[in-house]
C-alpha positions, -999 to 999 in steps of 0.1 A, spaced: -724 135 -58 -707 103 -78 -668 118 -73 -676 127 -36 -689 91 -26 -656 78 -44 -636 102 -25 -651 91 10 -646 54 -4 -614 60 -13 -604 77 22 -623 50 41 -603 26 26 -572 44 32 -585 45 69 -590 9 71 -554 -1 55 -538 21 77 -551 1 110 -543 -32 91 -506 -20 94 -511 -10 135 -532 -42 139 -502 -60 122 -475 -46 148 -496 -51 173 -497 -88 163 -462 -93 162 -457 -75 192 -479 -94 219 -464 -125 208 -432 -118 233 -456 -92 254 -439 -95 287 -405 -95 277 -414 -64 256 -430 -45 281 -408 -54 310 -381 -30 298 -401 1 292 -419 -4 332 -384 -15 346 -363 11 335 -377 42 345 -382 27 380 -345 20 381 -339 55 376 -363 69 399 -350 42 429 -311 51 418 -316 86 411 -346 95 430 -336 78 464 -295 80 460 -295 115 449 -326 122 471 -312 117 499 -288 147 492 -315 169 473 -340 174 499 -357 201 481 -367 208 448 -394 238 436 -410 231 472 -409 191 470 -387 160 474 -366 151 440 -386 116 438 -417 139 434 -398 161 406 -383 130 388 -416 112 387 -430 132 355 -402 131 334 -396 94 336 -432 89 328 -428 109 294 -392 98 285 -411 63 284 -429 79 253 -398 93 239 -375 60 238 -405 38 233 -416 60 199 -382 70 189 -367 31 190 -400 13 174 -397 39 141 -361 39 138 -348 4 146 -379 -8 142 -392 4 114 -356 0 98 -358 -38 99 -392 -42 90 -380 -20 63 -346 -34 54 -343 -70 65 -380 -81 72 -389 -66 34 -421 -58 53 -435 -29 27 -421 -40 4 -443 -68 3 -471 -44 14 -464 -21 -14 -475 -45 -36 -506 -43 -23 -535 -14 -26 -514 -2 6 -492 28 -7 -467 50 12 -492 73 28 -510 42 45 -474 27 56 -462 58 72 -498 72 90 -504 33 103 -465 29 115 -473 66 137 -508 54 144 -489 22 160 -463 47 178 -481 72 190 -506 44 206 -478 23 220 -461 56 236 -498 64 251 -501 27 267 -466 30 279 -468 62 296 -498 52 314 -482 22 325 -453 41 345 -478 68 357 -497 39 372 -469 25 391 -457 59 400 -491 67 413 -489 37 433 -456 51 451 -476 80 461 -457 103 433 -490 117 418 -511 141 439 -543 129 419 -544 94 409 -579 101 391 -554 122 366 -535 92 348 -558 89 321 -546 121 314 -509 111 310 -520 90 275 -527 120 261 -492 135 268 -477 102 259 -496 108 226 -485 140 219 -449 132 229 -446 99 209 -458 113 176 -429 144 169 -404 119 188 -415 90 166 -412 113 135 -375 122 142 -369 86 143 -391 79 112 -371 109 93 -340 95 112 -348 61 93 -349 78 59 -318 95 62 -294 69 75 -276 47 50 -273 19 78 -289 8 111 -254 14 132 -255 53 120 -283 54 147 -258 55 172 -249 91 161 -288 101 160 -294 87 195 -259 103 207 -272 140 191 -301 144 191 -319 122 216 -295 118 244 -298 159 246 -337 155 244 -335 134 275 -313 150 295 -321 187 288 -354 189 287 -363 194 326 -368 159 338 -335 157 361 -333 197 375 -351 223 366 -346 239 330 -344 278 345 -309 268 365 -294 266 330 -274 289 308 -297 312 288 -286 300 253 -293 261 265 -330 270 275 -335 288 241 -322 258 222 -341 234 247 -376 252 240 -376 240 205 -370 203 216 -406 185 218 -396 167 255 -397 194 271 -432 204 265 -440 172 277 -426 175 306 -442 205 314 -477 188 308 -471 158 327 -455 181 354 -488 198 352 -512 164 358 -488 152 383 -486 182 408 -522 191 399 -514 227 389 -517 246 358 -530 217 337 -555 240 310 -525 263 310 -502 237 301 -520 220 277 -532 251 257 -493 263 257 -473 227 255 -503 211 237 -504 233 209 -468 235 206 -465 194 207 -490 193 178 -474 218 157 -442 197 160 -462 167 153 -471 181 117 -443 195 109 -419 165 118 -446 140 103 -446 158 73 -412 160 65 -405 121 75 -436 115 52 -418 128 22 -384 117 30 -396 79 36 -415 78 0 -384 88 -12 -368 58 4 -393 33 0 -402 39 -37 -364 41 -48 
């Protein structure tokens, strides 16, 4: 009984430390809150206006809807992708290498496990909030059939941010300098963005590309967001795409943990 009590006490202390790491990131982030949030909202809006109105004048019908209506769900999910990746790659790298934040943390009761969980909690919450923010803007533009479903986009943002954030964390463990993130972006993140059904139906792509795209976390997030924005097949989307995203999150987060552990205690 004593051992069980000690284990529970240790577990609760670990949870508390994880939340402190997340809170630490929020404390730093909110110092320039407007500057930090503005690009996250402005970039999807710019894409929507330039492509939705520009190409939309030439593309009048995509799967029975306007091009702007087709584009909107994917932009919400793309926000979670970029938010999570850049936070767990460049952001984590700067905290680790230039600011020595984690080196200082590891001299306290905080361990690598708490660092990784705390960082991933921060990334997932940030991705969820940003996705909701973009969804609200798009709903105000009349691009969401049922605005009452906006809170559901938080779940989608979280489910996308976890595996995409883990990819960023894994790349942080593998790169030798900050410039190498450009290669990660070019060969992993950019294909995720352009080949996940955001800008055109994936069914129109070549079969080999479609097969590879099915392994992308973002394509399943796009399907979830489309179900929510178009208010159809939501339960099925969460059951299939949601399950895949959870599985990918577990796999990528586990890999990221072991590689970051090697990096931090080296």
